[in-house]
C-alpha positions as CSV (number, residue, x, y, z in Angstrom):
1,X,-19.5,41.7,-66.5
2,X,-22.9,41.3,-64.6
3,X,-22.2,37.8,-63.1
4,X,-18.7,38.6,-61.9
5,X,-19.8,41.8,-59.9
6,X,-22.1,39.6,-57.4
7,X,-19.3,37.0,-57.2
8,X,-16.8,39.8,-56.4
9,X,-19.0,41.2,-53.8
10,X,-19.4,37.8,-52.2
11,X,-15.8,37.2,-52.3
12,X,-15.2,40.5,-50.6
13,X,-17.8,39.8,-47.7
14,X,-16.2,36.2,-47.2
15,X,-12.7,37.6,-47.0
16,X,-11.2,38.2,-43.4
17,X,-11.2,41.8,-42.3
18,X,-8.1,43.5,-43.0
19,X,-5.7,43.6,-40.2
20,X,-5.6,46.9,-38.1
21,X,-2.7,49.0,-39.2
22,X,-0.4,50.0,-36.3
23,X,-0.4,53.8,-36.1
24,X,3.1,55.0,-36.7
25,X,5.1,55.3,-33.6
26,X,5.0,59.2,-32.3
27,X,7.8,61.4,-33.3
28,X,10.6,61.7,-30.6
29,X,10.3,65.1,-28.7
30,X,12.7,67.7,-30.4
31,X,16.1,67.6,-28.5
32,X,16.8,70.3,-25.9
33,X,19.1,72.7,-27.0
34,X,22.6,71.9,-26.5
35,X,24.5,73.5,-23.4
36,X,27.3,75.8,-24.2
37,X,30.8,74.0,-23.9
38,X,31.7,74.1,-20.1
39,X,34.5,76.5,-19.2
40,X,37.6,74.9,-17.9
41,X,37.7,73.6,-14.3
42,X,38.1,76.1,-11.9
43,X,40.4,73.5,-9.7
44,X,43.9,74.4,-9.7
45,X,45.9,77.6,-10.2
46,X,45.1,80.0,-12.9
47,X,46.9,82.9,-13.8
48,X,47.5,85.4,-16.6
49,X,50.9,86.3,-17.4
50,X,51.0,89.9,-19.0
51,X,53.8,90.5,-21.3
52,X,54.2,94.0,-22.8
53,X,57.6,95.3,-21.9
54,X,60.1,96.0,-24.7
55,X,63.0,94.6,-23.0
56,X,63.8,91.0,-24.0
57,X,65.2,90.4,-20.6
58,X,62.1,91.2,-18.9
59,X,60.0,89.1,-21.1
60,X,62.3,86.1,-20.8
61,X,62.1,86.6,-17.1
62,X,58.5,86.3,-17.2
63,X,58.7,83.1,-19.2
64,X,61.1,81.7,-16.7
65,X,59.0,82.9,-13.7
66,X,56.2,80.6,-15.3
67,X,58.5,77.7,-15.9
68,X,59.6,78.1,-12.2
69,X,56.0,77.9,-11.1
70,X,55.2,75.0,-13.0
71,X,58.0,73.1,-11.5
72,X,56.8,73.9,-8.0
73,X,53.3,73.0,-8.7
74,X,54.6,69.5,-9.7
75,X,51.5,67.4,-11.0
76,X,48.9,69.9,-9.4
77,X,46.6,71.3,-12.0
78,X,47.4,74.6,-13.5
79,X,46.4,77.1,-16.4
80,X,48.5,79.8,-17.4
81,X,47.5,82.0,-20.1
82,X,50.7,84.5,-21.4
83,X,49.2,87.7,-23.3
84,X,51.7,89.3,-25.2
85,X,51.1,92.8,-26.8
86,X,52.8,96.0,-27.6
87,X,56.5,95.9,-28.1
88,X,57.0,92.7,-26.4
89,X,55.7,90.9,-29.1
90,X,58.9,91.5,-31.2
91,X,60.6,88.9,-29.0
92,X,58.1,86.2,-30.4
93,X,58.5,86.8,-34.1
94,X,60.0,83.9,-36.1
95,X,62.3,86.2,-37.9
96,X,63.6,87.8,-34.7
97,X,67.2,86.3,-34.4
98,X,67.1,86.4,-30.6
99,X,63.6,85.4,-30.1
100,X,62.1,83.5,-27.2
101,X,61.3,80.4,-29.1
102,X,63.2,78.1,-26.8
103,X,61.5,78.9,-23.5
104,X,58.2,79.5,-25.0
105,X,58.3,75.9,-26.6
106,X,59.4,74.4,-23.0
107,X,56.2,76.1,-21.6
108,X,53.8,75.1,-24.2
109,X,55.0,71.5,-24.2
110,X,53.6,71.1,-20.8
111,X,50.2,71.6,-21.7
112,X,49.3,73.9,-19.0
113,X,50.3,77.1,-20.9
114,X,48.6,79.1,-23.7
115,X,50.0,82.1,-25.9
116,X,47.6,84.7,-26.8
117,X,48.8,87.6,-28.9
118,X,47.3,90.8,-29.9
119,X,45.6,91.3,-33.1
120,X,46.0,95.3,-32.8
121,X,49.9,94.9,-32.3
122,X,49.9,92.6,-35.2
123,X,48.2,94.9,-37.6
124,X,50.1,98.0,-36.5
125,X,53.2,96.0,-37.1
126,X,52.1,94.9,-40.4
127,X,52.7,91.3,-39.2
128,X,50.5,88.1,-39.6
129,X,50.1,85.3,-37.3
130,X,52.2,83.3,-39.3
131,X,55.2,85.7,-38.4
132,X,54.8,84.7,-34.8
133,X,56.3,81.6,-33.0
134,X,54.3,78.4,-33.2
135,X,51.5,77.7,-30.6
136,X,50.2,81.3,-30.7
137,X,46.3,82.2,-30.9
138,X,45.2,85.9,-31.8
139,X,43.0,88.1,-29.6
140,X,41.5,91.0,-30.5
141,X,43.3,93.2,-27.9
142,X,46.0,92.3,-25.7
143,X,44.7,94.5,-23.0
144,X,41.2,93.5,-23.1
145,X,42.2,89.8,-23.0
146,X,44.1,90.4,-19.6
147,X,41.1,92.2,-18.1
148,X,38.7,89.5,-19.4
149,X,40.8,86.8,-17.9
150,X,41.2,88.5,-14.4
151,X,37.3,88.9,-14.5
152,X,37.2,85.2,-14.9
153,X,39.3,84.3,-11.9
154,X,42.8,84.2,-13.2
155,X,45.4,85.7,-11.0
156,X,47.3,88.5,-12.4
157,X,51.0,88.3,-12.9
158,X,53.5,90.9,-14.6
159,X,57.1,90.3,-14.4
C-alpha cells in the first residue's frame, strides 16, 4: 500500500487540471405581476337597458328597441347590457308560457347583447338561474348593476 500511495500522487500530479465548471446560468428574474384583464374597448355605443316594469308589453318593447338600435347601427361596434330585476324578471322565466324567449334569443345571437339578472329578485321569488331563459348571468343587485354600468360610461335607457 505504501508503494501505491506515491504512484497515485504522481499520477494525480501529471493529470491535466480539471476543466473549469461553468457556473449555472443566473435564474431568470421573477415575472412581473400580470396586468388585470383590460375592460372592453370603449369604442362604439355602450348602453345599459333597464327592465323592471311588470308589464310584458313594456319589457317586450324594450327588447324591440334594442333590436331596432342594432339594426340601425349595422356593423358599427356596440355593447348592450340588459339588466332585469323586480317584476320584469317573471317574463324571462322558462316556465312562463308567454315569456320573452324569442326576442331575447335574437338579441343574444348578435353577440352584442348581454342579459344580467338580479340575484335578489331570484331569491325573493325562490327562483334559480336555471329557471331563467338561457344566456343570463346573475349580478348581486340589478339596481346596483345599472348604476355601476352608468358610472363606467354606459348610456342609460329605460323603455
